[in-house]
C-alpha positions as CSV (number, residue, x, y, z in Angstrom):
1,M,0.0,0.0,0.0
2,N,1.3,3.5,-0.9
3,I,0.5,6.5,1.2
4,I,0.5,10.3,0.8
5,I,0.4,12.6,3.8
6,S,-0.9,16.1,3.3
7,S,-1.8,19.3,5.2
8,L,-5.3,20.6,4.6
9,N,-4.1,23.5,2.4
10,R,-2.4,21.0,0.0
11,A,-4.9,18.1,0.1
12,D,-7.0,19.2,-2.9
13,A,-4.0,19.7,-5.1
14,K,-2.5,16.4,-4.1
15,I,-5.8,14.6,-4.9
16,R,-5.9,16.2,-8.3
17,K,-2.2,15.4,-9.0
18,Y,-2.0,11.8,-7.7
19,N,-5.6,10.6,-8.1
20,P,-5.5,8.4,-5.0
21,D,-7.9,5.5,-4.6
22,A,-8.8,6.5,-1.0
23,L,-8.9,9.5,1.3
24,V,-8.8,9.8,5.1
25,S,-9.8,13.4,5.9
26,I,-9.5,14.5,9.6
27,G,-10.9,17.8,10.8
28,A,-11.9,19.5,13.9
29,P,-15.2,18.6,15.7
30,G,-18.2,20.3,14.2
31,G,-16.9,20.0,10.7
32,G,-14.1,22.6,11.2
33,Y,-12.4,21.8,7.9
34,H,-12.2,19.2,5.1
35,C,-10.8,19.2,1.6
36,T,-13.3,19.7,-1.2
37,E,-12.0,16.9,-3.5
38,T,-13.4,13.4,-3.2
39,C,-12.1,9.9,-3.8
40,K,-13.9,6.6,-4.5
41,E,-13.2,5.5,-0.9
42,M,-13.4,8.1,1.8
43,L,-13.3,8.2,5.6
44,T,-14.0,11.6,7.3
45,L,-13.2,11.9,11.0
46,E,-13.7,14.8,13.4
47,M,-11.4,15.1,16.4
48,W,-9.0,17.5,18.2
49,D,-5.3,16.9,18.0
50,T,-4.8,17.0,21.8
51,T,-5.0,14.8,24.8
52,P,-7.6,15.3,27.6
53,L,-4.9,16.9,29.7
54,H,-4.4,19.7,27.1
55,R,-8.1,20.4,26.6
56,G,-9.4,19.8,30.1
57,K,-12.4,18.1,28.6
58,R,-13.2,15.0,26.6
59,E,-15.5,16.3,23.8
60,G,-13.8,16.0,20.5
61,M,-11.1,13.7,21.7
62,P,-10.0,10.8,19.6
63,R,-12.2,7.8,20.7
64,V,-12.2,4.1,20.4
65,N,-14.9,4.4,17.8
66,D,-12.7,6.6,15.7
67,V,-10.0,4.0,15.7
68,R,-12.6,1.3,14.9
69,M,-13.6,3.3,11.9
70,I,-10.0,3.6,10.7
71,I,-9.5,-0.2,11.2
72,R,-12.7,-1.0,9.2
73,F,-11.6,1.5,6.5
74,A,-8.2,-0.2,6.3
75,Q,-9.8,-3.6,5.9
76,S,-11.8,-2.4,2.9
77,L,-8.7,-1.3,1.1
78,R,-6.7,-3.3,-1.5
79,S,-2.9,-3.7,-1.1
80,S,-2.4,-1.8,-4.4
81,D,-4.4,1.3,-3.3
82,L,-2.9,4.7,-3.0
83,V,-4.3,6.4,0.1
84,L,-4.1,10.1,0.9
85,F,-4.3,11.1,4.6
86,H,-4.8,14.7,5.6
87,C,-5.4,16.8,8.8
88,M,-4.8,20.5,9.4
89,A,-0.9,20.3,9.4
90,G,-0.4,16.8,8.0
91,R,1.8,15.8,10.9
92,S,-0.1,14.3,13.8
93,R,-3.6,12.9,13.4
94,S,-3.2,12.0,9.7
95,T,0.2,10.3,10.4
96,A,-1.3,8.3,13.3
97,A,-4.2,7.3,11.1
98,A,-1.7,6.2,8.4
99,L,0.2,4.0,10.9
100,I,-3.1,2.4,12.0
101,V,-4.0,1.6,8.4
102,L,-0.6,0.2,7.7
103,A,-0.6,-1.9,10.9
104,T,-4.2,-3.1,10.2
105,R,-3.0,-4.2,6.7
106,G,-0.2,-6.3,8.3
107,S,2.8,-4.1,8.2
108,P,5.1,-4.7,11.3
109,E,5.5,-1.6,13.4
110,S,9.0,-0.8,12.2
111,M,8.0,-1.1,8.5
112,A,4.9,1.0,9.1
113,V,7.0,3.7,10.6
114,D,9.6,3.4,7.8
115,T,6.8,3.8,5.3
116,L,5.4,6.8,7.1
117,L,8.7,8.6,7.4
118,A,9.5,8.0,3.7
119,A,6.2,9.7,2.9
120,A,6.3,12.4,5.6
121,P,9.7,12.9,7.2
122,K,8.4,15.6,9.7
123,S,5.7,13.2,11.1
124,T,4.8,13.5,14.8
125,P,2.0,10.9,15.2
126,N,-0.7,11.5,17.7
127,G,0.2,9.3,20.7
128,W,-3.4,9.2,22.0
129,L,-4.6,7.6,18.7
130,L,-1.7,5.2,18.7
131,A,-2.3,4.1,22.3
132,L,-6.0,3.4,21.4
133,A,-5.0,1.5,18.3
134,D,-2.4,-0.6,20.2
135,S,-4.9,-1.7,22.7
136,M,-7.3,-2.8,19.9
137,L,-4.8,-4.3,17.5
138,G,-2.3,-5.7,19.9
139,T,0.5,-3.6,18.2
140,K,3.2,-1.5,19.6
141,L,3.0,1.6,17.4
142,F,3.3,3.9,20.4
143,I,6.5,2.3,21.6
144,E,8.0,2.2,18.1
145,C,7.3,5.9,17.6
146,T,8.6,6.7,21.0
147,N,11.8,4.8,20.3
148,R,12.2,6.7,17.0
149,G,11.8,10.0,18.8
150,I,8.8,11.1,16.7
151,L,5.8,10.6,19.0
152,K,3.7,13.6,19.8
153,W,2.8,13.6,23.6
């Protein structure tokens, strides 16, 4: 599986340029932002890029159901698919979602992180999303990202 990581302001142009098979669009709660282009397969999520400690409340936090939706989406993809992931900056939520998709599709943690860093060298995956995914998938994405020094939070 091939991945593209993008910020919101470049997502539409990358969709037009690469014509990906699938899109994961992550915006703020309440429909804060999403790209306008579409793909055959789409997953749209709404969540903040913070932990409960940063927000002081739980509304809008990444939830188990968000990770379930990412896993289900990953299971519907083909190994030949090109998938574009975007969030506001293209560094945290989108990169965590990409790792979850790669892990769900069978990539070992180290290979998933290698694939991510090749696509987006400035990645800082959202640790909250990875911790949720690890508990559901039995993976160690959080630890792998911590060991590589790229984990956010």
